C-alpha positions in Angstrom: 34.9 -15.1 -23.8 32.8 -12.1 -24.8 29.5 -13.7 -23.8 29.3 -12.3 -20.3 30.3 -8.7 -21.1 27.8 -8.6 -24.0 25.0 -9.9 -21.8 25.4 -7.0 -19.5 25.2 -4.3 -22.1 21.3 -4.0 -21.9 21.6 -3.7 -18.1 24.2 -1.0 -18.5 21.9 0.9 -20.8 19.1 0.7 -18.3 21.4 1.9 -15.6 22.5 4.9 -17.7 18.8 5.8 -18.3 18.1 5.7 -14.6 20.8 8.4 -14.1 19.1 10.9 -16.4 18.1 14.1 -14.7 15.9 17.0 -15.9 17.5 20.4 -15.3 20.2 21.2 -12.8 20.1 20.2 -9.2 22.0 21.4 -6.1 23.3 18.5 -3.8 24.8 18.3 -0.4 27.4 15.6 0.1 27.0 14.1 3.6 29.3 11.2 4.2 28.6 8.7 1.4 25.1 10.2 0.7 24.1 12.7 -1.9 21.3 14.8 -0.5 18.9 16.8 -2.8 19.4 20.2 -1.1 16.8 22.1 -3.1 13.9 20.0 -1.9 15.1 19.9 1.7 15.5 23.7 1.9 12.1 24.5 0.5 10.5 21.7 2.6 12.1 23.1 5.8 10.7 26.6 4.9 7.2 25.1 4.5 7.4 23.2 7.8 8.7 26.4 9.5 5.8 28.4 8.1 3.3 25.8 9.4 4.8 25.4 12.8 5.3 29.2 13.2 1.7 29.9 12.2 0.2 27.3 14.5 2.4 28.3 17.5 1.5 31.9 17.0 -2.2 31.3 16.6 -2.7 28.9 19.6 0.0 30.0 22.1 -2.7 31.7 24.2 -6.0 29.8 23.5 -9.3 31.5 24.3 -12.6 30.0 25.1 -14.2 32.2 22.4 -11.7 31.8 19.5 -10.7 34.8 17.4 -8.2 35.6 14.8 -5.6 32.9 14.0 -7.1 30.5 16.6 -10.5 30.8 14.9 -8.9 30.1 11.5 -7.1 27.0 12.6 -10.2 25.7 14.4 -12.1 26.1 11.1 -9.3 24.2 9.3 -9.4 21.4 11.9 -13.2 21.1 11.5 -12.8 21.0 7.8 -10.3 18.2 8.0 -12.4 16.3 10.5 -15.4 16.5 8.1 -13.3 15.4 5.2 -12.0 12.4 7.2 -15.4 11.4 8.5 -17.0 11.6 5.1 -14.4 9.3 3.4 -13.4 7.0 6.3 -16.6 6.7 8.3 -17.2 6.6 12.1 -13.6 5.4 12.8 -12.1 8.5 11.3 -10.7 9.9 14.6 -7.2 8.3 14.6 -6.6 9.4 11.0 -7.4 13.1 11.4 -3.7 14.0 12.2 -2.4 12.0 9.2 -4.9 13.5 6.7 -4.5 17.0 8.2 -0.7 16.8 7.9 -0.9 15.7 4.3 -3.4 18.4 3.4 -1.6 21.3 5.1 1.9 20.4 3.9 0.8 20.0 0.3 -1.4 23.1 0.4 1.3 25.4 1.8 3.9 23.8 -0.5 1.8 24.4 -3.6 1.1 28.0 -2.6 4.8 28.6 -1.8 5.6 28.0 -5.4 3.4 31.0 -6.5 3.8 33.4 -3.5 7.3 33.0 -2.3 10.1 34.6 -4.3 12.2 31.4 -4.6 14.0 32.6 -7.7 15.8 35.5 -6.0 17.8 33.0 -3.9 20.8 32.0 -6.0 22.2 28.5 -5.7 25.5 27.1 -7.2 23.3 24.8 -9.4 19.6 24.8 -10.2 17.0 27.0 -8.5 14.5 26.7 -5.7 10.8 25.9 -6.3 7.8 24.5 -4.5 8.7 21.2 -2.8 5.8 19.5 -4.6 7.5 20.5 -7.9 9.9 17.6 -7.4 8.9 14.0 -8.0 10.9 12.9 -4.9 8.5 14.9 -2.6 5.3 13.6 -4.2 6.5 10.0 -4.0 7.6 10.5 -0.4 4.0 11.7 0.3 2.4 8.9 -1.6 4.3 6.0 0.0 3.2 6.8 3.6 -0.4 6.9 2.3 0.0 3.4 0.9 1.5 2.2 4.2 -1.4 3.8 6.1 -3.8 2.1 3.7 -2.5 -1.4 4.4 -2.1 -0.7 8.1 -5.7 0.4 8.4 -7.0 -2.7 6.7 -4.7 -5.2 8.6 -5.3 -3.6 12.0 -9.1 -4.0 11.6 -9.4 -7.2 9.7 -6.1 -9.0 10.4 -5.0 -11.5 7.7 -8.7 -11.6 6.5 -7.9 -8.2 4.9 -6.3 -10.1 2.0 -9.6 -11.8 1.1 -10.5 -8.6 -0.8 -8.0 -9.5 -3.5 -10.1 -12.6 -4.5 -13.5 -10.8 -4.4 -15.8 -11.0 -6.2 -13.9 -13.7 -8.0 -10.3 -15.1 -7.8 -9.9 -14.3 -11.5 -9.5 -10.6 -10.5 -6.6 -11.3 -8.2 -3.9 -9.8 -10.5 -6.0 -6.8 -11.2 -6.8 -6.1 -7.5 -3.1 -6.4 -6.7 -2.1 -4.1 -9.5 -4.7 -1.6 -8.3 -3.1 -1.3 -4.9 0.4 -0.7 -6.5 -0.9 1.9 -8.9 -2.5 4.0 -6.2 0.7 5.6 -4.9 1.9 6.1 -8.5 -1.3 8.0 -9.5 -1.2 10.1 -6.3 2.5 11.1 -6.8 2.4 11.7 -10.6 -0.9 13.6 -10.5 0.4 16.1 -7.9 3.8 16.4 -9.4 2.5 16.9 -13.0 -0.1 19.5 -12.0 2.3 21.6 -9.9 5.1 21.4 -12.5 2.8 22.3 -15.3 1.4 25.3 -13.4 4.8 26.7 -12.7 6.0 26.2 -16.2 3.0 28.0 -17.7 3.6 31.0 -15.4 7.3 31.1 -16.3 6.6 31.0 -20.0 3.9 33.7 -19.8 6.1 35.9 -17.7 8.9 35.6 -20.3 6.5 36.4 -23.2 4.2 38.9 -21.7 5.8 40.1 -18.4 3.2 42.7 -17.3 -0.5 41.9 -17.1 -1.3 38.5 -18.6 0.5 36.3 -16.0 -1.4 37.7 -13.1 -4.8 35.9 -13.8 -2.9 32.8 -14.5 -1.1 33.0 -11.1 -4.5 33.4 -9.4 -5.8 30.4 -11.3 -2.6 28.5 -10.2 -3.4 29.3 -6.6 -6.9 27.9 -7.0 -5.7 24.7 -8.7 -2.9 24.3 -6.2 -5.4 24.3 -3.4 -7.6 21.8 -5.3 -4.7 19.5 -5.8 -4.1 19.4 -2.0 -7.7 18.7 -1.4 -7.7 15.9 -4.0 -4.6 14.3 -2.5 -6.1 14.4 1.0 -9.5 13.2 -0.1 -8.1 10.2 -2.0 -5.8 9.3 0.8 -8.8 9.3 3.2 -10.9 7.4 0.7 -8.2 4.7 0.3 -8.0 4.3 4.1 -11.8 4.1 4.3 -11.9 1.5 1.5 -9.4 -0.7 3.3 -11.4 -0.7 6.5 -14.7 -1.3 4.7 -16.4 -4.6 5.4 -16.9 -6.7 2.2 -19.8 -9.0 2.0 
């Protein structure tokens, strides 16, 4: 009579582990859904900054760009060059996707260092950069994987799957595993670096609150920008790899 309950004990243990959380979090209860409010609030702020900046810069475009328009045209040219280098001559349709990823991650990372999130008090937890949360980085990595498969299938059709048995069918499990680990590496790399950067700054501010944290904060801004560039470059490289002809 006790066989069935006992057999479910390991599953119950796994379920309990899946509910473990690091730190405190602030949630909104909407219907039957529990929404992670901290990530949504900071993400909305980042999106508002991006939209506000673009609208302000290009609301009155000039033939000879200056000021904000000149800056955003430079950013667009940079993203085009990045996409063309990694994807190839068919990069055009992917510029909006790569640009969105790069700009959102870049502004999100910098917001963790430049915006005074800590002065906004919440009932539970505290605000931080959106990319400081694993949910955000996974949400950014999954569309990248969808884009990767879409690019390959749209160009090669079902012949896209031949790459899994090249150069030999023996590598089939490894090639499949490689595709599933790409979003994991993207999400955990970004999450780990941003979390570590913010933790280092917090620890140094608590130990030496006056001078020492300032160089570290500037270093954090640099590495945050590099992480956005790495994510966008890898996303473009994965898309270019899926569209590449294999012989």
